[in-house]
Phi, psi and omega in degrees: 000125182270144181221121180246130170276155178045067176310142178272337180223139179249130182251116184262111184243094170288139183227123168226115173061026184237028185305329181288344170257351188295328174300318177296319184292313183288335174292329181287334172291311183302336186273001183304138175285332174279120190277333187274071178234167164227151179235116184257113177266125183245114177277108183277054183061036185290137175281350183261196188269038171307311186306303181313306184299307183301315182288329172305313179282344169291323175294331184280324186211122181300350179277352167276135185225141182246139179223147183227135178216169173291152181300125179220006185094164189293325179299319184285321175297323180291304185301325175300316183293319182294319184298332177260016180263167179230358184287158173293323184236154180233130182235102181285141180214105180296153198286001177235012180253170183226158174232150177291167184291334181262007187292300184304318179297315185283325178291314181304310178309318182289316180291334173287325181291315190233095185300341184278354177275134186256328182225135169239130172219192189206166175300156190225148177239143173270150175209160181113246179283340177231147175226151183127171183282146178279115188265074178293146171288149175305143186284134169213135182292312183274318191273345181229312190297333186275346177264316180209157173288132180254358192235133179281178197278349176255038169300149178259136182213170181275142176300323174296331171282327168309309186299347181269353179253174172272008179080198177287135184274118184285359173274001179265066189288338183255009185139173169068017182296330180290316177303313175304318181290327178285333173289341176276320188283326186268143173242159187311322184265008180286150182264148172240126179247125179255118177285128182277055174213146172290108185235358180234137179228116188257121180279127179258124183242148179304321177235120180198169183299313179292331174298338178268018190270109183266164178302330176281332175292311181304319177298316177300313177302314183298321172298315181293320181300317183290314176309318180294325193226034190295328179296316179294322176305309187285333183276324188251352179242119171287131187295328184287324177291311178305318176297320177300315176296321179296324177297318178298311179300321182297336183283329185267336189268059180253344181281161185303314184310315184293337180275346180311138168077013182073032188253007175282154189298139171299156175302143178306324180298335182288313179297320178296322182294329180294314185285334171299314177297326182271350181283000000 
């Protein structure tokens, strides 16, 4: 049984009713080439056998640690896991997704080498009901991030930077909590680094929270996102430019991959309604 003091990175795995996928996820953590990690498994009041599976893995390796809380949603579970972590860096990993064996190692190398980098992520692949590379748009703070998320949910960041925010926002109850967090974490001049290798594997299931994101829910999420960050939206995004960008993206976002994870754009009328309210 391995035990490492002072882990460099904490991998946070919230789990709600996903016990059947949890062993595969934890196996991808166990295979990390970077050995100095801890993995906080957070049972978010799950009704299935999450506790049994998690404790079995904690018995295999002391770097796996188990926490249990009342159900509060994924944002609450991630925050709870981070609060109980000790690593310098944080890697959120949903309990049905996977990471490559070198992801933690290469992300830590980037963050250690360049203190100006705020977030590190990597290319991603879909698996399960859909397969192929997840074709995220290039990151840009003003031209893309305020319109759609360009960073997947398992990006790596510093715990010290997380502590300067209020964490993942639990009012994003129907999705996009990672998108909302990145808007809280990032400033215009911050660097975001994308590793040009596939290190993240996003499971697509027929029945999932994101699969149920309808157009009306997207509009609701977009409005909530704006309410959470309205000062930044109004400061950094010109309404005319936002409208132009939305029209441009509407034309290219027709593939299924762009719709994965509830990331398809909210209707244009939703954004127009926002600016009318603020005008």
